[in-house]
Structure formats: C-alpha cells, structure tokens
N, CA, C and O atoms as a GROMACS GRO file, in nm:
protein
  296
    1MET      N    1  12.388   8.309   5.702
    1MET     CA    2  12.278   8.193   5.629
    1MET      C    3  12.123   8.215   5.611
    1MET      O    4  12.066   8.282   5.697
    2LYS      N    5  12.079   8.183   5.548
    2LYS     CA    6  11.922   8.276   5.533
    2LYS      C    7  11.768   8.097   5.601
    2LYS      O    8  11.743   7.977   5.587
    3ALA      N    9  11.728   8.220   5.666
    3ALA     CA   10  11.604   8.158   5.755
    3ALA      C   11  11.614   7.964   5.688
    3ALA      O   12  11.671   7.863   5.729
    4LYS      N   13  11.512   8.000   5.558
    4LYS     CA   14  11.433   7.881   5.432
    4LYS      C   15  11.631   7.726   5.443
    4LYS      O   16  11.651   7.605   5.455
    5GLU      N   17  11.698   7.834   5.431
    5GLU     CA   18  11.836   7.726   5.480
    5GLU      C   19  11.828   7.657   5.634
    5GLU      O   20  11.807   7.541   5.669
    6LEU      N   21  11.855   7.776   5.705
    6LEU     CA   22  11.824   7.695   5.818
    6LEU      C   23  11.744   7.522   5.808
    6LEU      O   24  11.775   7.405   5.781
    7ASP      N   25  11.613   7.615   5.854
    7ASP     CA   26  11.465   7.547   5.853
    7ASP      C   27  11.531   7.420   5.785
    7ASP      O   28  11.506   7.314   5.841
    8LYS      N   29  11.596   7.416   5.692
    8LYS     CA   30  11.615   7.248   5.588
    8LYS      C   31  11.684   7.134   5.634
    8LYS      O   32  11.660   7.014   5.631
    9LYS      N   33  11.860   7.263   5.714
    9LYS     CA   34  11.870   7.201   5.812
    9LYS      C   35  11.850   7.170   5.902
    9LYS      O   36  11.922   7.072   5.916
   10PHE      N   37  11.776   7.189   6.022
   10PHE     CA   38  11.693   7.163   6.120
   10PHE      C   39  11.605   7.074   6.048
   10PHE      O   40  11.608   6.966   6.107
   11ASP      N   41  11.494   7.066   5.908
   11ASP     CA   42  11.461   6.977   5.894
   11ASP      C   43  11.501   6.777   5.899
   11ASP      O   44  11.456   6.663   5.889
   12ASP      N   45  11.608   6.854   5.920
   12ASP     CA   46  11.705   6.724   5.801
   12ASP      C   47  11.778   6.716   5.878
   12ASP      O   48  11.897   6.696   5.858
   13GLY      N   49  11.701   6.734   6.031
   13GLY     CA   50  11.800   6.656   6.212
   13GLY      C   51  11.969   6.655   6.154
   13GLY      O   52  12.053   6.565   6.152
   14GLU      N   53  11.972   6.853   6.091
   14GLU     CA   54  12.154   6.802   6.126
   14GLU      C   55  12.177   6.912   6.292
   14GLU      O   56  12.135   7.007   6.358
   15ASP      N   57  12.225   6.859   6.288
   15ASP     CA   58  12.303   6.966   6.415
   15ASP      C   59  12.336   7.127   6.418
   15ASP      O   60  12.450   7.163   6.390
   16ILE      N   61  12.232   7.228   6.453
   16ILE     CA   62  12.221   7.388   6.474
   16ILE      C   63  12.273   7.425   6.518
   16ILE      O   64  12.298   7.510   6.433
   17THR      N   65  12.348   7.458   6.614
   17THR     CA   66  12.382   7.466   6.715
   17THR      C   67  12.485   7.568   6.709
   17THR      O   68  12.490   7.660   6.790
   18LYS      N   69  12.570   7.551   6.613
   18LYS     CA   70  12.646   7.565   6.604
   18LYS      C   71  12.663   7.690   6.551
   18LYS      O   72  12.777   7.736   6.554
   19TYR      N   73  12.498   7.814   6.459
   19TYR     CA   74  12.435   7.867   6.322
   19TYR      C   75  12.324   7.969   6.476
   19TYR      O   76  12.220   8.033   6.468
   20LEU      N   77  12.427   7.931   6.610
   20LEU     CA   78  12.253   8.020   6.668
   20LEU      C   79  12.372   8.058   6.750
   20LEU      O   80  12.478   7.996   6.763
   21ASN      N   81  12.324   8.202   6.818
   21ASN     CA   82  12.402   8.231   6.902
   21ASN      C   83  12.321   8.248   7.067
   21ASN      O   84  12.295   8.367   7.089
   22VAL      N   85  12.287   8.170   7.159
   22VAL     CA   86  12.272   8.150   7.273
   22VAL      C   87  12.314   8.208   7.430
   22VAL      O   88  12.282   8.174   7.544
   23SER      N   89  12.420   8.338   7.360
   23SER     CA   90  12.418   8.392   7.461
   23SER      C   91  12.315   8.551   7.597
   23SER      O   92  12.293   8.589   7.713
   24LYS      N   93  12.296   8.571   7.470
   24LYS     CA   94  12.212   8.655   7.558
   24LYS      C   95  12.042   8.539   7.547
   24LYS      O   96  11.935   8.595   7.569
   25ALA      N   97  12.044   8.430   7.524
   25ALA     CA   98  11.896   8.368   7.552
   25ALA      C   99  11.846   8.386   7.639
   25ALA      O  100  11.917   8.429   7.730
   26HIS      N  101  11.707   8.367   7.670
   26HIS     CA  102  11.614   8.375   7.802
   26HIS      C  103  11.468   8.354   7.753
   26HIS      O  104  11.397   8.373   7.655
   27ARG      N  105  11.466   8.306   7.874
   27ARG     CA  106  11.266   8.242   7.822
   27ARG      C  107  11.164   8.348   7.869
   27ARG      O  108  11.178   8.394   7.982
   28PRO      N  109  11.086   8.379   7.810
   28PRO     CA  110  11.031   8.457   7.848
   28PRO      C  111  10.915   8.447   8.030
   28PRO      O  112  10.833   8.358   8.051
   29GLU      N  113  10.929   8.503   8.078
   29GLU     CA  114  10.799   8.484   8.208
   29GLU      C  115  10.904   8.358   8.242
   29GLU      O  116  10.821   8.278   8.200
   30GLN      N  117  10.984   8.295   8.272
   30GLN     CA  118  11.093   8.218   8.300
   30GLN      C  119  11.222   8.282   8.389
   30GLN      O  120  11.320   8.211   8.412
   31GLU      N  121  11.212   8.439   8.444
   31GLU     CA  122  11.300   8.450   8.490
   31GLU      C  123  11.312   8.454   8.663
   31GLU      O  124  11.259   8.549   8.720
   32GLN      N  125  11.364   8.376   8.722
   32GLN     CA  126  11.422   8.375   8.879
   32GLN      C  127  11.370   8.469   9.011
   32GLN      O  128  11.467   8.543   9.024
   33LYS      N  129  11.315   8.491   9.071
   33LYS     CA  130  11.323   8.659   9.151
   33LYS      C  131  11.248   8.523   9.293
   33LYS      O  132  11.164   8.434   9.307
   34ARG      N  133  11.385   8.617   9.384
   34ARG     CA  134  11.425   8.523   9.517
   34ARG      C  135  11.304   8.646   9.629
   34ARG      O  136  11.315   8.761   9.671
   35VAL      N  137  11.207   8.551   9.636
   35VAL     CA  138  11.065   8.595   9.748
   35VAL      C  139  11.107   8.547   9.910
   35VAL      O  140  11.206   8.509   9.972
   36ASN      N  141  11.022   8.563   9.924
   36ASN     CA  142  11.079   8.563  10.160
   36ASN      C  143  10.934   8.497  10.183
   36ASN      O  144  10.823   8.548  10.174
   37VAL      N  145  10.963   8.395  10.209
   37VAL     CA  146  10.746   8.355  10.244
   37VAL      C  147  10.827   8.299  10.405
   37VAL      O  148  10.949   8.282  10.413
   38ASP      N  149  10.732   8.276  10.520
   38ASP     CA  150  10.745   8.278  10.631
   38ASP      C  151  10.648   8.178  10.698
   38ASP      O  152  10.532   8.205  10.728
   39PHE      N  153  10.715   8.049  10.722
   39PHE     CA  154  10.576   7.834  10.742
   39PHE      C  155  10.578   7.880  10.961
   39PHE      O  156  10.640   7.922  11.059
   40PRO      N  157  10.444   7.820  10.896
   40PRO     CA  158  10.467   7.780  11.043
   40PRO      C  159  10.606   7.631  11.065
   40PRO      O  160  10.677   7.632  10.965
   41LEU      N  161  10.636   7.552  11.135
   41LEU     CA  162  10.747   7.481  11.246
   41LEU      C  163  10.594   7.353  11.053
   41LEU      O  164  10.583   7.333  10.933
   42TRP      N  165  10.533   7.325  11.194
   42TRP     CA  166  10.482   7.243  11.116
   42TRP      C  167  10.469   7.254  10.999
   42TRP      O  168  10.509   7.141  10.970
   43MET      N  169  10.455   7.282  10.942
   43MET     CA  170  10.374   7.353  10.784
   43MET      C  171  10.554   7.284  10.728
   43MET      O  172  10.571   7.187  10.654
   44ILE      N  173  10.670   7.373  10.796
   44ILE     CA  174  10.802   7.360  10.753
   44ILE      C  175  10.900   7.114  10.787
   44ILE      O  176  11.005   7.073  10.739
   45HIS      N  177  10.826   7.056  10.855
   45HIS     CA  178  10.854   6.979  10.928
   45HIS      C  179  10.752   6.868  10.847
   45HIS      O  180  10.785   6.751  10.863
   46GLU      N  181  10.631   6.892  10.761
   46GLU     CA  182  10.598   6.832  10.651
   46GLU      C  183  10.605   6.846  10.537
   46GLU      O  184  10.572   6.752  10.463
   47LEU      N  185  10.678   7.043  10.450
   47LEU     CA  186  10.727   7.015  10.331
   47LEU      C  187  10.870   6.952  10.366
   47LEU      O  188  10.929   6.930  10.260
   48ASP      N  189  10.947   6.914  10.480
   48ASP     CA  190  11.076   6.798  10.414
   48ASP      C  191  11.074   6.719  10.428
   48ASP      O  192  11.169   6.653  10.384
   49LYS      N  193  10.990   6.663  10.488
   49LYS     CA  194  10.906   6.472  10.540
   49LYS      C  195  10.898   6.463  10.344
   49LYS      O  196  10.988   6.426  10.268
   50GLU      N  197  10.840   6.483  10.330
   50GLU     CA  198  10.760   6.463  10.120
   50GLU      C  199  10.894   6.504  10.078
   50GLU      O  200  10.936   6.405  10.019
   51ALA      N  201  11.006   6.617  10.075
   51ALA     CA  202  11.066   6.629   9.996
   51ALA      C  203  11.230   6.538  10.048
   51ALA      O  204  11.342   6.532   9.999
   52LYS      N  205  11.174   6.489  10.155
   52LYS     CA  206  11.294   6.383  10.212
   52LYS      C  207  11.256   6.259  10.094
   52LYS      O  208  11.337   6.229  10.006
   53ARG      N  209  11.156   6.210  10.102
   53ARG     CA  210  11.058   6.095  10.075
   53ARG      C  211  11.024   6.047   9.892
   53ARG      O  212  10.995   5.938   9.841
   54LEU      N  213  11.054   6.228   9.813
   54LEU     CA  214  11.167   6.199   9.789
   54LEU      C  215  11.249   6.214   9.639
   54LEU      O  216  11.252   6.181   9.520
   55GLY      N  217  11.337   6.318   9.785
   55GLY     CA  218  11.486   6.272   9.676
   55GLY      C  219  11.493   6.406   9.697
   55GLY      O  220  11.599   6.426   9.756
   56VAL      N  221  11.417   6.545   9.674
   56VAL     CA  222  11.422   6.677   9.640
   56VAL      C  223  11.522   6.768   9.726
   56VAL      O  224  11.590   6.716   9.816
   57PRO      N  225  11.528   6.895   9.698
   57PRO     CA  226  11.519   7.051   9.785
   57PRO      C  227  11.374   7.054   9.830
   57PRO      O  228  11.272   7.047   9.761
   58ARG      N  229  11.393   7.073  10.010
   58ARG     CA  230  11.246   7.145   9.990
   58ARG      C  231  11.216   7.318   9.916
   58ARG      O  232  11.129   7.395   9.956
   59GLN      N  233  11.279   7.338   9.842
   59GLN     CA  234  11.167   7.441   9.762
   59GLN      C  235  11.166   7.361   9.654
   59GLN      O  236  11.059   7.400   9.606
   60SER      N  237  11.210   7.269   9.571
   60SER     CA  238  11.102   7.239   9.458
   60SER      C  239  11.012   7.134   9.549
   60SER      O  240  10.946   7.051   9.487
   61ILE      N  241  11.009   7.135   9.622
   61ILE     CA  242  10.878   7.084   9.726
   61ILE      C  243  10.766   7.266   9.679
   61ILE      O  244  10.672   7.293   9.603
   62ILE      N  245  10.836   7.331   9.763
   62ILE     CA  246  10.746   7.423   9.784
   62ILE      C  247  10.660   7.501   9.595
   62ILE      O  248  10.553   7.553   9.563
   63LYS      N  249  10.816   7.455   9.512
   63LYS     CA  250  10.763   7.550   9.367
   63LYS      C  251  10.652   7.474   9.315
   63LYS      O  252  10.558   7.540   9.272
   64VAL      N  253  10.638   7.286   9.306
   64VAL     CA  254  10.555   7.250   9.264
   64VAL      C  255  10.421   7.291   9.323
   64VAL      O  256  10.341   7.359   9.258
   65PHE      N  257  10.405   7.263   9.408
   65PHE     CA  258  10.304   7.265   9.539
   65PHE      C  259  10.227   7.439   9.486
   65PHE      O  260  10.152   7.457   9.390
   66VAL      N  261  10.251   7.490   9.534
   66VAL     CA  262  10.233   7.615   9.444
   66VAL      C  263  10.202   7.660   9.324
   66VAL      O  264  10.113   7.745   9.311
   67ALA      N  265  10.307   7.582   9.160
   67ALA     CA  266  10.266   7.537   9.077
   67ALA      C  267  10.116   7.452   9.016
   67ALA      O  268  10.046   7.475   8.918
   68GLU      N  269  10.109   7.372   9.098
   68GLU     CA  270  10.006   7.275   9.099
   68GLU      C  271   9.836   7.375   9.132
   68GLU      O  272   9.727   7.377   9.075
   69LYS      N  273   9.890   7.439   9.243
   69LYS     CA  274   9.740   7.528   9.259
   69LYS      C  275   9.706   7.661   9.200
   69LYS      O  276   9.594   7.701   9.170
   70LEU      N  277   9.778   7.699   9.193
   70LEU     CA  278   9.785   7.846   8.997
   70LEU      C  279   9.769   7.735   8.896
   70LEU      O  280   9.738   7.773   8.783
   71ARG      N  281   9.777   7.668   8.905
   71ARG     CA  282   9.735   7.619   8.763
   71ARG      C  283   9.533   7.607   8.784
   71ARG      O  284   9.449   7.664   8.715
   72LYS      N  285   9.512   7.516   8.898
   72LYS     CA  286   9.388   7.461   8.884
   72LYS      C  287   9.320   7.613   8.889
   72LYS      O  288   9.256   7.666   8.798
   73ALA      N  289   9.357   7.678   9.041
   73ALA     CA  290   9.282   7.840   8.992
   73ALA      C  291   9.316   7.976   8.849
   73ALA      O  292   9.289   8.096   8.854
   74SER      N  293   9.388   7.890   8.723
   74SER     CA  294   9.347   7.937   8.647
   74SER      C  295   9.265   7.924   8.567
   74SER      O  296   9.245   8.014   8.485
   0.00000   0.00000   0.00000
C-alpha cells in the first residue's frame, strides 16, 4: 500500500493498525535505564506519605518530581 492510500484511510477514520508492523517500534528518548539513588530516611518517609496519599508507587512520585524539576530548569 502506498503512503497516500494509508494517509487517506487514516484521515477517513479507518483503523490502520492492521497495516502497521509495530514489533520493532520504540519511542525515542523514552527507553528505560535503571539507576540506583540513595535517599536519607526522612526523604523516603515523605515520599511514601505522598505516594500513599496519591495511591501510586514511590517510584512514580520520584519520576514526577524529577521531571518537574528538569522542566523548570530548562
């Protein structure tokens, strides 16, 4: 199928997923890399309180806080 045909199907609201091979798809700059960070206990307790309040894992809180700080810095 040519790109114009696929574009038309998409623009017409058709489901085009059957035409896509997503087996090797990835999101640039979104790959995960594990890092270890040591926090003081008081910080862990505060992170856990906030995570519990929001009903999310501690790791999610850390990611959000770091992302917010990085966005403000740039």
